[in-house]
Backbone bond lengths (Angstrom), bond angles and torsions (degrees), N, CA, C in turn:
res aa  C-N    CA-C-N  psi(-1)  N-CA   C-N-CA  omega(-1)  CA-C   N-CA-C  phi
1 M - - - 1.447 - - 1.522 109.03 -
2 T 1.309 115.93 131.49 1.462 119.41 -179.30 1.529 111.25 -94.58
3 A 1.312 118.27 -68.51 1.468 120.92 178.75 1.528 109.08 -84.17
4 P 1.335 117.17 144.88 1.464 118.80 176.70 1.526 111.03 -59.42
5 V 1.316 115.97 142.52 1.455 122.67 178.55 1.523 107.58 -98.08
6 K 1.335 116.12 133.43 1.464 121.02 -178.48 1.526 109.58 -110.58
7 V 1.335 115.40 125.42 1.457 122.42 -176.54 1.528 109.28 -120.19
8 L 1.339 116.20 130.64 1.459 122.23 177.59 1.526 109.28 -122.40
9 F 1.329 116.40 128.65 1.456 122.71 175.39 1.525 108.59 -103.13
10 V 1.349 116.46 135.96 1.460 121.53 -175.11 1.529 110.10 -129.34
11 C 1.341 115.71 131.05 1.459 120.84 170.07 1.531 107.89 -132.62
12 L 1.309 117.70 -159.34 1.463 120.28 -175.95 1.533 112.64 -76.80
13 G 1.333 117.07 -56.73 1.457 119.85 -173.91 1.510 115.74 -111.43
14 N 1.325 117.81 -7.08 1.468 123.82 -179.81 1.531 111.77 63.65
15 I 1.361 115.47 36.13 1.466 118.14 175.28 1.528 113.05 -126.89
16 C 1.324 118.54 -8.61 1.469 120.52 179.72 1.531 111.59 -125.21
17 R 1.324 116.20 -75.91 1.462 120.21 -170.47 1.518 114.27 -73.34
18 S 1.329 118.12 -51.75 1.469 118.27 -175.08 1.528 113.23 -68.46
19 P 1.349 120.96 -38.22 1.464 116.98 174.72 1.529 111.82 -67.38
20 S 1.336 116.79 -31.87 1.466 119.64 175.34 1.519 110.00 -63.95
21 A 1.334 116.49 -43.43 1.467 120.27 177.99 1.522 110.81 -63.68
22 E 1.323 117.02 -40.92 1.464 120.41 177.50 1.527 110.41 -59.18
23 G 1.320 116.67 -46.20 1.459 120.44 -179.09 1.513 113.50 -66.62
24 V 1.328 116.69 -45.81 1.467 120.76 -179.87 1.521 110.48 -64.16
25 F 1.328 117.06 -47.57 1.466 119.25 -178.07 1.529 110.78 -64.65
26 R 1.322 116.90 -36.95 1.468 119.90 177.39 1.535 110.19 -60.28
27 K 1.336 116.71 -41.81 1.465 120.12 178.79 1.526 110.69 -64.48
28 V 1.322 117.41 -43.80 1.469 121.90 178.58 1.529 110.01 -60.63
29 V 1.310 116.90 -43.59 1.469 122.26 179.62 1.530 110.46 -65.27
30 Q 1.326 117.23 -42.60 1.468 120.76 178.72 1.521 111.14 -64.17
31 Q 1.329 116.95 -41.59 1.462 120.46 178.91 1.523 111.14 -62.74
32 A 1.325 116.61 -28.03 1.469 121.29 177.68 1.527 111.62 -85.61
33 G 1.333 117.28 -4.26 1.459 121.03 -179.68 1.518 113.66 72.68
34 L 1.332 117.05 27.07 1.468 121.03 -175.31 1.524 113.25 -114.74
35 E 1.331 117.16 17.70 1.466 119.34 -176.02 1.520 113.54 -61.97
36 D 1.324 117.69 -21.90 1.468 119.44 177.26 1.528 112.12 -87.58
37 R 1.330 117.71 -3.04 1.466 121.90 -177.42 1.527 113.21 -111.93
38 I 1.331 116.60 -11.84 1.465 120.20 -176.79 1.526 108.76 -132.21
39 T 1.335 116.46 124.78 1.461 123.48 177.27 1.523 108.11 -100.80
40 I 1.331 116.56 136.44 1.463 121.24 -173.72 1.526 109.84 -130.56
41 D 1.338 116.04 137.27 1.460 121.38 176.92 1.528 107.76 -148.59
42 S 1.329 115.88 172.27 1.463 120.82 176.48 1.522 109.20 -146.25
43 C 1.330 114.79 160.36 1.464 120.80 179.11 1.521 108.86 -160.37
44 G 1.322 115.59 175.06 1.455 121.49 178.24 1.516 110.95 -125.03
45 T 1.320 116.28 153.28 1.462 119.44 178.14 1.524 111.05 -73.41
46 G 1.322 117.35 -27.28 1.460 121.76 178.11 1.516 111.29 -99.36
47 G 1.319 116.17 157.58 1.454 120.56 -176.40 1.517 115.79 -104.60
48 W 1.327 118.30 12.29 1.461 121.49 -173.93 1.525 113.94 -61.87
49 H 1.317 117.35 -32.58 1.470 121.04 -171.47 1.526 113.45 -111.01
50 V 1.318 118.40 13.38 1.468 121.49 -176.69 1.528 110.09 -51.14
51 G 1.332 115.32 130.24 1.455 122.09 178.67 1.511 114.90 86.48
52 K 1.323 117.50 -6.62 1.464 121.00 -177.74 1.524 111.21 -93.60
53 A 1.329 114.85 155.57 1.465 121.96 176.03 1.528 109.40 -73.13
54 P 1.324 117.42 162.94 1.463 119.96 174.82 1.531 111.52 -59.72
55 D 1.309 115.97 160.15 1.458 123.36 175.61 1.532 108.97 -52.70
56 S 1.328 116.90 138.95 1.468 120.89 -177.34 1.524 112.15 -59.39
57 R 1.333 117.53 -31.26 1.469 120.27 178.53 1.520 111.11 -71.20
58 A 1.330 117.39 -35.34 1.471 120.86 176.15 1.524 109.78 -67.02
59 I 1.324 116.50 -41.76 1.467 120.71 178.24 1.523 110.03 -61.09
60 A 1.338 116.84 -46.43 1.465 121.27 -178.42 1.525 111.76 -64.62
61 A 1.323 117.43 -43.63 1.468 120.49 -179.98 1.524 110.70 -64.01
62 A 1.314 116.96 -42.34 1.469 120.38 178.53 1.525 110.55 -64.59
63 R 1.323 116.67 -40.14 1.464 121.12 -178.59 1.530 111.05 -59.99
64 T 1.344 117.74 -36.11 1.467 119.91 179.88 1.526 111.60 -64.69
65 R 1.326 116.38 -16.31 1.468 121.34 178.69 1.524 111.81 -107.22
66 G 1.321 115.59 14.76 1.462 120.06 177.30 1.516 114.09 75.48
67 I 1.322 116.69 26.22 1.466 121.52 -177.75 1.525 108.83 -119.80
68 D 1.328 116.55 128.15 1.464 121.63 179.13 1.527 109.40 -104.50
69 I 1.332 115.77 113.92 1.468 120.16 175.62 1.524 111.11 -115.74
70 G 1.320 117.06 5.34 1.457 121.52 -175.63 1.514 114.69 -64.04
71 H 1.321 117.37 -22.97 1.467 121.57 -179.32 1.530 112.79 -83.80
72 L 1.322 117.24 -13.23 1.467 120.61 -178.01 1.529 110.27 -70.52
73 R 1.316 116.61 151.50 1.458 122.42 177.68 1.525 109.07 -130.68
74 A 1.323 115.31 138.38 1.463 121.14 -176.53 1.524 111.16 -67.58
75 R 1.311 114.20 143.42 1.460 121.37 171.39 1.515 107.65 -139.97
76 Q 1.322 116.24 162.27 1.456 121.24 -178.41 1.519 110.43 -96.99
77 F 1.318 114.94 141.12 1.461 122.82 174.59 1.523 109.42 -59.20
78 C 1.336 116.49 142.67 1.467 120.97 174.23 1.528 108.99 -138.14
79 S 1.310 116.89 162.97 1.465 120.97 -175.92 1.525 112.08 -60.16
80 D 1.328 118.29 -31.00 1.468 120.92 178.60 1.522 112.47 -60.91
81 D 1.341 116.94 -26.55 1.465 119.91 179.29 1.527 111.48 -58.36
82 L 1.323 116.67 -32.53 1.464 120.24 -179.30 1.522 111.76 -68.84
83 D 1.313 117.60 -21.10 1.466 121.84 176.69 1.523 112.01 -93.27
84 Q 1.317 116.67 -23.03 1.463 121.17 -174.23 1.529 113.93 -88.54
85 Y 1.332 117.87 -23.94 1.467 121.21 -171.59 1.522 111.77 -115.47
86 D 1.335 114.47 145.93 1.464 121.66 177.33 1.526 111.42 -82.08
87 Y 1.325 115.98 -30.08 1.464 122.67 178.05 1.523 107.76 -129.49
88 V 1.332 116.32 125.62 1.456 122.60 173.91 1.526 104.95 -118.63
89 L 1.331 115.18 104.82 1.459 121.77 -169.46 1.521 110.32 -112.94
90 V 1.322 115.42 119.12 1.458 121.66 -175.53 1.524 110.58 -103.15
91 M 1.328 115.23 159.09 1.460 120.60 -172.97 1.526 114.44 -90.15
92 D 1.325 117.72 -28.95 1.464 119.07 -178.62 1.530 110.83 -148.21
93 R 1.331 115.09 175.66 1.467 120.28 -175.39 1.527 112.58 -65.31
94 Q 1.329 117.31 -33.85 1.465 118.99 178.49 1.527 110.38 -67.18
95 N 1.348 117.16 -42.44 1.471 119.96 174.75 1.519 109.69 -59.05
96 L 1.331 115.87 -41.79 1.461 120.68 -179.47 1.526 110.43 -61.24
97 A 1.322 116.89 -45.67 1.469 120.45 179.63 1.528 110.89 -62.33
98 D 1.327 116.41 -43.52 1.469 120.20 -178.91 1.527 111.75 -63.72
99 V 1.324 116.52 -45.66 1.469 120.11 -177.98 1.527 110.39 -73.34
100 R 1.336 116.84 -35.05 1.472 119.43 177.81 1.521 111.76 -64.26
101 D 1.321 117.02 -34.28 1.468 119.53 176.68 1.525 110.20 -57.56
102 V 1.315 116.58 -43.91 1.469 121.34 178.85 1.521 109.81 -68.65
103 W 1.329 116.66 -42.35 1.470 122.02 -179.33 1.533 111.00 -60.66
104 R 1.334 117.00 -42.55 1.473 120.36 -179.63 1.530 111.60 -62.02
105 Q 1.310 116.99 -32.55 1.464 121.35 -179.49 1.523 112.74 -83.27
106 N 1.330 116.53 -32.40 1.466 120.40 -170.35 1.519 115.54 -116.97
107 G 1.334 118.03 -14.00 1.459 119.95 -177.15 1.514 111.51 74.57
108 G 1.328 115.49 -160.61 1.461 120.62 -177.61 1.515 110.98 97.28
109 T 1.316 115.69 -154.95 1.458 121.90 -178.13 1.521 110.24 -72.79
110 E 1.319 116.17 126.98 1.459 120.07 178.84 1.524 110.07 -71.79
111 P 1.336 118.12 130.06 1.466 120.24 178.43 1.525 111.20 -71.34
112 L 1.323 115.02 148.26 1.458 122.29 -179.95 1.522 109.59 -132.21
113 L 1.335 116.40 153.48 1.457 120.37 171.47 1.526 108.32 -70.99
114 F 1.318 117.36 125.37 1.458 122.47 -176.94 1.526 112.30 -57.22
115 L 1.335 117.44 -41.36 1.462 119.59 -174.14 1.519 113.83 -70.48
116 Q 1.328 118.34 -4.34 1.463 117.98 173.82 1.532 110.11 -64.78
117 F 1.324 117.60 -16.95 1.460 121.48 177.65 1.524 112.25 -89.43
118 G 1.329 117.17 -4.19 1.458 121.50 178.22 1.510 110.99 -96.34
119 G 1.312 115.91 173.21 1.451 120.35 -178.05 1.516 113.88 -107.77
120 S 1.331 117.48 4.99 1.460 119.51 -177.49 1.525 110.15 -82.06
121 E 1.324 114.87 173.48 1.462 119.74 177.84 1.524 111.36 -79.86
122 H 1.319 116.84 -7.29 1.465 121.28 -179.85 1.527 110.74 -80.15
123 D 1.326 116.07 144.35 1.464 118.88 172.98 1.524 111.27 -117.11
124 E 1.336 116.45 -6.42 1.458 120.90 177.98 1.527 109.94 -125.99
125 V 1.328 115.53 144.52 1.461 120.81 170.53 1.527 105.75 -88.93
126 P 1.340 118.23 114.35 1.461 119.60 -177.19 1.528 111.29 -67.77
127 D 1.314 116.32 146.35 1.461 120.91 179.13 1.529 108.57 -77.95
128 P 1.339 117.87 116.85 1.467 120.37 -177.02 1.528 113.72 -86.28
129 Y 1.308 118.04 1.28 1.465 122.47 -169.61 1.527 113.29 -53.60
130 Y 1.322 118.05 -45.07 1.462 120.70 -175.91 1.522 113.36 -93.57
131 G 1.318 117.27 5.64 1.456 121.00 -179.90 1.517 112.54 -104.40
132 G 1.324 115.03 -165.05 1.457 121.20 -179.58 1.518 112.27 -94.16
133 D 1.330 114.61 -174.39 1.462 121.09 -177.62 1.524 112.63 -60.59
134 Q 1.336 117.18 -33.42 1.466 120.30 -178.14 1.527 111.37 -61.67
135 G 1.326 117.11 -31.32 1.460 120.43 177.59 1.515 112.03 -62.42
136 F 1.320 116.79 -35.56 1.465 120.83 178.90 1.527 110.67 -69.68
137 E 1.332 116.67 -36.16 1.469 120.36 177.07 1.529 110.35 -65.64
138 H 1.326 116.14 -43.08 1.468 120.79 178.46 1.531 110.62 -61.35
139 V 1.322 116.25 -43.29 1.465 121.37 177.89 1.529 110.16 -58.90
140 L 1.327 117.16 -45.16 1.468 120.35 179.99 1.523 111.66 -64.19
141 D 1.334 117.53 -37.03 1.471 120.17 176.84 1.526 110.63 -61.33
142 L 1.333 116.58 -47.89 1.466 120.93 179.68 1.526 111.00 -62.59
143 I 1.324 116.22 -43.68 1.463 121.45 -178.92 1.519 111.02 -64.54
144 N 1.324 116.94 -42.04 1.463 119.81 -179.12 1.523 111.24 -61.47
145 E 1.317 116.33 -45.92 1.463 120.11 -179.82 1.532 111.17 -62.52
146 A 1.324 116.51 -44.87 1.467 119.87 179.77 1.528 111.25 -67.85
147 S 1.324 117.42 -32.41 1.469 120.76 178.39 1.522 111.20 -64.31
148 E 1.316 116.20 -42.14 1.471 120.17 177.05 1.530 109.83 -61.30
149 G 1.338 116.33 -44.48 1.458 120.60 179.00 1.516 112.79 -65.60
150 L 1.322 116.75 -38.23 1.463 120.68 177.95 1.521 110.80 -63.67
151 L 1.318 117.67 -43.79 1.459 119.68 179.39 1.529 110.54 -63.44
152 R 1.327 117.13 -41.45 1.472 119.87 175.94 1.525 110.24 -58.07
153 H 1.326 116.30 -45.44 1.468 121.39 -179.82 1.530 111.04 -60.67
154 I 1.310 117.14 -46.67 1.468 120.98 -179.78 1.523 110.29 -61.24
155 R 1.321 116.67 -42.19 1.474 120.11 178.75 1.530 110.99 -63.77
156 E 1.335 116.46 -41.55 1.471 120.18 179.27 1.523 110.93 -64.15
157 Q 1.323 116.84 -40.30 1.462 120.62 179.64 1.522 111.76 -65.72
158 A 1.319 116.20 -29.96 1.467 120.92 -178.10 1.525 112.53 -84.04
159 A 1.328 115.99 -15.95 1.478 119.67 -176.27 1.520 111.94 -75.00
C-alpha cells in the first residue's frame, strides 16, 4: 500500500455499531501490522449523542474480545466525510439511504453496506440498542467477519 487508506464506519447514533466496527477493524489492522497504513474513524447520521462515549453494553462486549472502545466519542456524519475517506461503510439500509442522499448532492466516496465484505447471509448489522447483551455479541460477530473481508479487499486493491 502506498497512500494511507481512510475508512469511515457509519451508523445511526455512533454509540453502538459504528464505534464497535471502528474498534474491531482497528484490532484486525493492528494484528496485520498495518496501523500506519490505514486510518479508521466512525460517526453517526444523527446528532443525538455527539461527544458521548459508546453505549456501556457495546464497551463491555468489545472488552470481552480485548478491544477498548471506551475512549471513543460520538460525532455526526457530514458531507466532508465523503471527500475525506476512501471507504464510507454503513451498517444498514437506512444509514445507506441517508448517506446516499448526501452523496448524490455532493459526490465523493460512494457509501457501501459494510457487511458486503463479510461472508454471512446478512447484509445489515442490526441495531442492538433496544435489545439485550446477546445482540451486542451478534453485532461483534458480524463486524469481525466483515472486518477480515474488508482488510483482504483493501490489500487486494493495493496489490
